DSSP file (Angstrom, degrees, kcal/mol; ACC not computed):
  #  RESIDUE AA STRUCTURE BP1 BP2  ACC     N-H-->O    O-->H-N    N-H-->O    O-->H-N    TCO  KAPPA ALPHA  PHI   PSI    X-CA   Y-CA   Z-CA
    1    1 A M              0   0    0      0, 0.0     2,-0.6     0, 0.0    49,-0.1   0.000 360.0 360.0 360.0 -51.7  -24.5  -24.7  -18.5
    2    2 A V        +     0   0    0     47,-0.2     3,-0.0     4,-0.1    53,-0.0  -0.876 360.0  96.7-100.2 125.1  -24.9  -21.6  -16.5
    3    3 A G  S >> S-     0   0    0     -2,-0.6     4,-2.3     1,-0.0     3,-0.5  -0.935  87.4 -47.8-176.8-160.6  -21.7  -19.6  -15.9
    4    4 A P  H 3> S+     0   0    0      0, 0.0     4,-2.9     0, 0.0     5,-0.2   0.857 128.7  55.2 -64.1 -35.5  -19.7  -16.7  -17.2
    5    5 A H  H 3> S+     0   0    0      2,-0.2     4,-2.2     1,-0.2     5,-0.1   0.887 110.2  46.2 -62.7 -36.6  -20.0  -17.8  -20.8
    6    6 A Y  H <> S+     0   0    0     -3,-0.5     4,-2.2     2,-0.2     5,-0.2   0.936 113.4  48.4 -68.0 -43.6  -23.7  -17.9  -20.6
    7    7 A A  H  X S+     0   0    0     -4,-2.3     4,-2.4     1,-0.2    -2,-0.2   0.887 112.0  50.1 -60.5 -40.2  -23.9  -14.6  -18.9
    8    8 A A  H  X S+     0   0    0     -4,-2.9     4,-2.8    -5,-0.2    -2,-0.2   0.951 110.7  48.6 -64.4 -49.8  -21.4  -13.1  -21.6
    9    9 A S  H  X S+     0   0    0     -4,-2.2     4,-2.1     2,-0.2    -2,-0.2   0.897 112.4  48.8 -56.7 -43.8  -23.4  -14.4  -24.5
   10   10 A K  H  X S+     0   0    0     -4,-2.2     4,-2.1     2,-0.2    -1,-0.2   0.898 111.7  50.5 -61.9 -41.2  -26.7  -13.0  -23.0
   11   11 A A  H  X S+     0   0    0     -4,-2.4     4,-3.0    -5,-0.2    -2,-0.2   0.947 107.9  51.9 -65.1 -44.3  -25.0   -9.7  -22.4
   12   12 A G  H  X S+     0   0    0     -4,-2.8     4,-2.5     1,-0.2    -1,-0.2   0.887 109.0  50.0 -59.2 -39.5  -23.8   -9.5  -25.9
   13   13 A L  H  X S+     0   0    0     -4,-2.1     4,-1.8     2,-0.2    -1,-0.2   0.847 111.2  48.8 -65.3 -34.7  -27.3  -10.1  -27.4
   14   14 A L  H  X S+     0   0    0     -4,-2.1     4,-2.4     2,-0.2     5,-0.2   0.903 111.8  50.2 -71.2 -43.2  -28.7   -7.5  -25.2
   15   15 A G  H  X S+     0   0    0     -4,-3.0     4,-2.3     2,-0.2    -2,-0.2   0.912 111.0  49.0 -60.8 -41.9  -26.0   -5.1  -26.3
   16   16 A L  H  X S+     0   0    0     -4,-2.5     4,-2.3    -5,-0.2    -1,-0.2   0.893 111.0  47.7 -61.4 -43.3  -26.6   -5.8  -29.8
   17   17 A T  H  X S+     0   0    0     -4,-1.8     4,-2.0     2,-0.2    -2,-0.2   0.830 110.8  52.4 -61.1 -37.4  -30.3   -5.3  -29.5
   18   18 A H  H  X S+     0   0    0     -4,-2.4     4,-2.2     2,-0.2    -2,-0.2   0.904 111.2  48.4 -68.9 -39.8  -29.8   -2.0  -27.6
   19   19 A S  H  X S+     0   0    0     -4,-2.3     4,-3.0    -5,-0.2    -2,-0.2   0.937 111.9  47.8 -58.8 -48.5  -27.4   -0.9  -30.5
   20   20 A Y  H  X S+     0   0    0     -4,-2.3     4,-2.7     1,-0.2     5,-0.2   0.919 110.6  53.5 -60.6 -39.6  -30.0   -1.9  -33.2
   21   21 A A  H  X S+     0   0    0     -4,-2.0     4,-1.0     1,-0.2    -1,-0.2   0.932 111.5  44.6 -61.5 -45.5  -32.7    0.0  -31.2
   22   22 A A  H  < S+     0   0    0     -4,-2.2     4,-0.5     1,-0.2     3,-0.2   0.903 116.0  46.0 -60.8 -45.4  -30.7    3.1  -31.2
   23   23 A L  H  < S+     0   0    0     -4,-3.0     3,-0.3     1,-0.2    -2,-0.2   0.895 120.2  37.7 -70.2 -37.5  -29.7    2.9  -34.9
   24   24 A L  H ><>S+     0   0    0     -4,-2.7     5,-2.3    -5,-0.2     3,-0.9   0.428  87.1  90.9-100.0  -2.2  -33.2    2.1  -36.2
   25   25 A A  G ><5S+     0   0    0     -4,-1.0     3,-2.0     1,-0.3    -1,-0.2   0.907  85.4  56.8 -64.8 -41.9  -35.4    4.2  -34.0
   26   26 A K  G 3 5S+     0   0    0     -4,-0.5    -1,-0.3    -3,-0.3    -2,-0.1   0.717 104.1  53.8 -60.2 -19.5  -35.1    7.2  -36.6
   27   27 A E  G < 5S-     0   0    0     -3,-0.9    -1,-0.3     2,-0.2    -2,-0.2   0.501 121.8-109.4 -93.8  -4.1  -36.5    4.8  -39.2
   28   28 A G  T < 5S+     0   0    0     -3,-2.0     2,-0.5    -4,-0.3    -3,-0.2   0.697  78.6 129.5  87.5  19.3  -39.6    4.0  -37.0
   29   29 A I      < -     0   0    0     -5,-2.3     2,-0.3    -8,-0.1    -1,-0.3  -0.924  42.9-156.7-114.2 129.8  -38.3    0.5  -36.3
   30   30 A T        -     0   0    0     -2,-0.5     2,-0.4    -3,-0.1    -9,-0.1  -0.735   1.3-155.8-104.5 153.0  -38.0   -0.9  -32.8
   31   31 A A        +     0   0    0     -2,-0.3     2,-0.3   -14,-0.1   -10,-0.0  -0.982  15.0 179.2-127.6 136.3  -35.8   -3.7  -31.7
   32   32 A N        -     0   0    0     -2,-0.4     2,-0.3     2,-0.0   -12,-0.0  -0.908  12.6-152.3-136.5 155.2  -36.6   -5.8  -28.6
   33   33 A A        -     0   0    0     -2,-0.3     2,-0.5     2,-0.0   -19,-0.0  -0.971   3.2-158.2-127.8 148.2  -34.9   -8.8  -26.9
   34   34 A I        +     0   0    0     -2,-0.3    -2,-0.0     2,-0.0    32,-0.0  -0.992  15.5 177.4-127.8 125.6  -36.4  -11.6  -24.8
   35   35 A A        +     0   0    0     -2,-0.5   -25,-0.0   -21,-0.0   -21,-0.0  -0.569   5.6 174.5-129.5  73.8  -33.9  -13.1  -22.6
   36   36 A P        -     0   0    0      0, 0.0     3,-0.1     0, 0.0    -2,-0.0  -0.279  31.6-113.2 -81.1 165.0  -35.2  -15.8  -20.4
   37   37 A A  S    S-     0   0    0      1,-0.2     2,-0.2    -2,-0.0    23,-0.1   0.190  73.2 -33.6 -77.0-150.7  -33.3  -18.1  -18.0
   38   38 A L        -     0   0    0     21,-0.1    23,-3.0     1,-0.1     2,-0.4  -0.460  65.8-147.0 -81.9 141.6  -33.1  -21.8  -18.8
   39   39 A I  B     -a   61   0A   0     21,-0.2     2,-1.2    -2,-0.2     5,-0.4  -0.803  25.0-103.6-106.4 140.0  -36.2  -23.1  -20.4
   40   40 A L  S    S+     0   0    0     21,-3.8     2,-0.3    -2,-0.4    -1,-0.0  -0.431  70.6 129.4 -72.4 103.8  -37.6  -26.6  -19.9
   41   41 A T  S  > S-     0   0    0     -2,-1.2     4,-2.7    21,-0.1     5,-0.2  -0.813  75.9 -92.4-137.1 178.7  -36.6  -28.3  -23.2
   42   42 A E  H  > S+     0   0    0     -2,-0.3     4,-2.2     1,-0.2     5,-0.2   0.873 123.0  59.0 -67.8 -33.3  -34.8  -31.4  -24.0
   43   43 A M  H  4 S+     0   0    0      2,-0.2     4,-0.4     1,-0.2    -1,-0.2   0.901 112.6  40.6 -55.3 -46.8  -31.5  -29.6  -24.1
   44   44 A V  H >4 S+     0   0    0     -5,-0.4     3,-1.3     2,-0.2     6,-0.3   0.945 114.7  49.9 -70.3 -53.7  -32.0  -28.6  -20.6
   45   45 A T  H 3< S+     0   0    0     -4,-2.7    -2,-0.2     1,-0.3    -1,-0.2   0.777 108.5  53.9 -56.2 -30.6  -33.5  -31.9  -19.3
   46   46 A S  T 3< S+     0   0    0     -4,-2.2     2,-0.9    -5,-0.2    -1,-0.3   0.628  93.8  82.4 -85.1  -9.0  -30.7  -33.9  -20.8
   47   47 A N    X   -     0   0    0     -3,-1.3     3,-2.2    -4,-0.4    -1,-0.1  -0.805  62.5-162.5 -99.9 103.5  -28.0  -31.9  -19.1
   48   48 A L  T 3  S+     0   0    0     -2,-0.9    -1,-0.1     1,-0.3    -4,-0.0   0.704  88.0  63.4 -51.4 -26.4  -27.3  -33.0  -15.5
   49   49 A K  T 3  S+     0   0    0     -3,-0.1     2,-0.8     1,-0.0    -1,-0.3   0.689  82.9  89.3 -69.4 -22.0  -25.6  -29.7  -14.7
   50   50 A A    <   +     0   0    0     -3,-2.2    -3,-0.1    -6,-0.3    -1,-0.0  -0.690  56.3 165.2 -86.0 111.6  -28.8  -27.8  -15.4
   51   51 A R    >   -     0   0    0     -2,-0.8     3,-1.5     1,-0.1     4,-0.1  -0.944  43.8-129.9-129.4 145.6  -30.6  -27.6  -12.2
   52   52 A P  G >  S+     0   0    0      0, 0.0     3,-2.0     0, 0.0     6,-0.3   0.757 103.9  69.8 -64.7 -31.9  -33.5  -25.3  -11.2
   53   53 A D  G 3  S+     0   0    0      1,-0.3     6,-0.1     5,-0.1    -3,-0.0   0.637  88.4  62.8 -67.4 -13.2  -31.8  -24.3   -8.0
   54   54 A L  G <  S+     0   0    0     -3,-1.5    -1,-0.3     4,-0.0     3,-0.0   0.465  90.5  83.8 -84.6  -3.1  -29.2  -22.4  -10.1
   55   55 A I  S X  S-     0   0    0     -3,-2.0     3,-2.6     1,-0.1     5,-0.0  -0.855  84.8-128.4-103.5 131.1  -32.0  -20.0  -11.3
   56   56 A P  T 3  S+     0   0    0      0, 0.0    -1,-0.1     0, 0.0    -3,-0.0   0.820 109.4  48.3 -43.3 -37.9  -33.0  -17.1   -9.1
   57   57 A V  T 3  S-     0   0    0      2,-0.2    -4,-0.1     1,-0.0     3,-0.1   0.526 110.2-123.1 -86.3  -3.4  -36.7  -18.1   -9.3
   58   58 A G  S <  S+     0   0    0     -3,-2.6     2,-0.3    -6,-0.3    -5,-0.1   0.613  76.8  70.9  80.7   9.3  -36.0  -21.6   -8.5
   59   59 A R  S    S-     0   0    0     -7,-0.1    -2,-0.2    -8,-0.1     2,-0.2  -0.996  80.3-103.2-157.0 157.2  -37.5  -23.3  -11.5
   60   60 A F        -     0   0    0     -2,-0.3   -21,-0.2     1,-0.1     2,-0.1  -0.502  44.2-114.4 -75.6 150.7  -37.0  -23.8  -15.2
   61   61 A G  B     -a   39   0A   0    -23,-3.0   -21,-3.8    -2,-0.2    -1,-0.1  -0.428  25.0-121.1 -80.3 163.7  -39.3  -21.6  -17.5
   62   62 A D    >>  -     0   0    0    -23,-0.2     4,-1.3     1,-0.1     3,-0.6  -0.804  15.6-124.8-101.4 146.1  -41.9  -23.2  -19.7
   63   63 A P  H 3> S+     0   0    0      0, 0.0     4,-2.2     0, 0.0     5,-0.2   0.871 111.4  63.0 -50.9 -39.1  -41.8  -22.7  -23.6
   64   64 A E  H 3> S+     0   0    0      1,-0.2     4,-2.6     2,-0.2     5,-0.2   0.886  97.5  54.0 -53.5 -43.9  -45.4  -21.5  -23.2
   65   65 A E  H <> S+     0   0    0     -3,-0.6     4,-1.6     2,-0.2    -1,-0.2   0.917 110.6  45.2 -64.5 -45.0  -44.3  -18.6  -21.1
   66   66 A V  H  X S+     0   0    0     -4,-1.3     4,-2.5     1,-0.2    -1,-0.2   0.904 111.5  53.3 -67.3 -37.7  -41.7  -17.4  -23.7
   67   67 A A  H  X S+     0   0    0     -4,-2.2     4,-2.6     2,-0.2    -2,-0.2   0.918 105.8  54.1 -60.5 -45.8  -44.3  -17.9  -26.5
   68   68 A E  H  < S+     0   0    0     -4,-2.6    -1,-0.2     1,-0.2    -2,-0.2   0.908 114.8  40.6 -60.1 -42.6  -46.7  -15.6  -24.6
   69   69 A V  H  < S+     0   0    0     -4,-1.6    -1,-0.2    -5,-0.2    -2,-0.2   0.869 117.8  46.7 -65.9 -40.9  -44.1  -12.9  -24.4
   70   70 A A  H  < S+     0   0    0     -4,-2.5    -2,-0.2    -5,-0.1    -3,-0.2   0.747  88.6  98.9 -79.7 -28.1  -42.8  -13.4  -28.0
   71   71 A S     <  -     0   0    0     -4,-2.6     4,-0.1    -5,-0.2    -4,-0.0  -0.461  61.3-154.7 -70.4 130.2  -46.1  -13.5  -29.7
   72   72 A P  S    S+     0   0    0      0, 0.0    -1,-0.2     0, 0.0    -4,-0.0   0.688  79.5  56.8 -76.3 -18.8  -47.1  -10.2  -31.2
   73   73 A W  S    S-     0   0    0      4,-0.1    -2,-0.1     6,-0.0     6,-0.0  -0.917  88.5-115.1-113.9 139.1  -50.8  -11.1  -31.0
   74   74 A P    >   -     0   0    0      0, 0.0     3,-1.4     0, 0.0    -6,-0.0  -0.263  36.7-107.0 -57.4 157.7  -52.9  -12.1  -27.8
   75   75 A A  T 3  S+     0   0    0      1,-0.3    -2,-0.0    -4,-0.1    -7,-0.0   0.772 121.0  48.5 -61.6 -26.8  -54.2  -15.6  -27.8
   76   76 A T  T 3  S+     0   0    0      8,-0.1    -1,-0.3     2,-0.1     2,-0.1   0.573  90.2 103.5 -89.5  -7.5  -57.6  -14.3  -28.4
   77   77 A A    <   -     0   0    0     -3,-1.4     2,-0.4     7,-0.0    -4,-0.1  -0.345  57.2-148.2 -73.9 151.1  -56.7  -12.0  -31.3
   78   78 A T        +     0   0    0      6,-0.1    -2,-0.1    -2,-0.1    -3,-0.0  -0.966  29.8 142.9-117.7 140.9  -57.5  -12.8  -34.9
   79   79 A S        -     0   0    0      3,-1.3     3,-0.2    -2,-0.4     5,-0.0  -0.954  67.0 -86.3-159.1 170.8  -55.4  -11.7  -37.9
   80   80 A P  S    S+     0   0    0      0, 0.0    -1,-0.0     0, 0.0    -2,-0.0   0.827 131.4  48.6 -56.2 -28.1  -54.3  -13.2  -41.2
   81   81 A A  S    S+     0   0    0      1,-0.2    -3,-0.0    -3,-0.0     0, 0.0   0.824 123.3  32.1 -72.1 -34.4  -51.4  -14.7  -39.3
   82   82 A R  S    S-     0   0    0     -3,-0.2    -3,-1.3     0, 0.0    -1,-0.2  -0.701  81.7-164.8-135.4  78.0  -53.6  -16.1  -36.6
   83   83 A P        -     0   0    0      0, 0.0    -5,-0.0     0, 0.0    -6,-0.0  -0.252  31.8 -96.0 -68.8 148.9  -57.0  -17.0  -37.9
   84   84 A S        -     0   0    0      1,-0.1    -6,-0.1    -5,-0.0    -8,-0.1  -0.285  24.6-163.6 -58.9 139.7  -59.9  -17.6  -35.5
   85   85 A T        +     0   0    0     -3,-0.1     2,-0.2     2,-0.1    -1,-0.1   0.398  63.6  92.9-104.3   3.1  -60.6  -21.2  -34.5
   86   86 A S        -     0   0    0      0, 0.0     2,-0.3     0, 0.0    -2,-0.0  -0.636  62.5-150.0 -92.9 153.3  -64.1  -20.4  -33.1
   87   87 A T        -     0   0    0     -2,-0.2     3,-0.1     1,-0.0     2,-0.1  -0.896  22.3-104.7-118.9 154.0  -67.1  -20.7  -35.2
   88   88 A A    >   -     0   0    0     -2,-0.3     3,-1.8     1,-0.1     2,-0.0  -0.410  50.3 -88.6 -72.2 153.8  -70.3  -18.8  -34.9
   89   89 A A  T 3  S+     0   0    0      1,-0.3    -1,-0.1     2,-0.1     0, 0.0  -0.379 114.0  20.6 -59.9 135.6  -73.4  -20.6  -33.3
   90   90 A G  T 3         0   0    0     -3,-0.1    -1,-0.3     1,-0.1    -2,-0.1   0.288 360.0 360.0  90.0  -8.7  -75.3  -22.5  -36.0
   91   91 A S    <         0   0    0     -3,-1.8    -2,-0.1     0, 0.0    -1,-0.1   0.574 360.0 360.0 -82.8 360.0  -72.5  -22.7  -38.6
């Protein structure tokens, strides 16, 4: 699972992102990439070759960690895309 093919594909995505960032900057558009290591999903847990000791930090990442980085809004923010779940007292 982790090997040269994994590193090459991740490097390709980072290179593509860098290229888009350079091309689109003059239009005021930014391009970013998130490239975590192995994330604790069914795909990873079902593969016996995927082991946390193969990762520099020694553990699989949590999907919530990626979501926190990927989300454009803080968990406490409200917007049309993320309505507030709290209600005012007495409502």
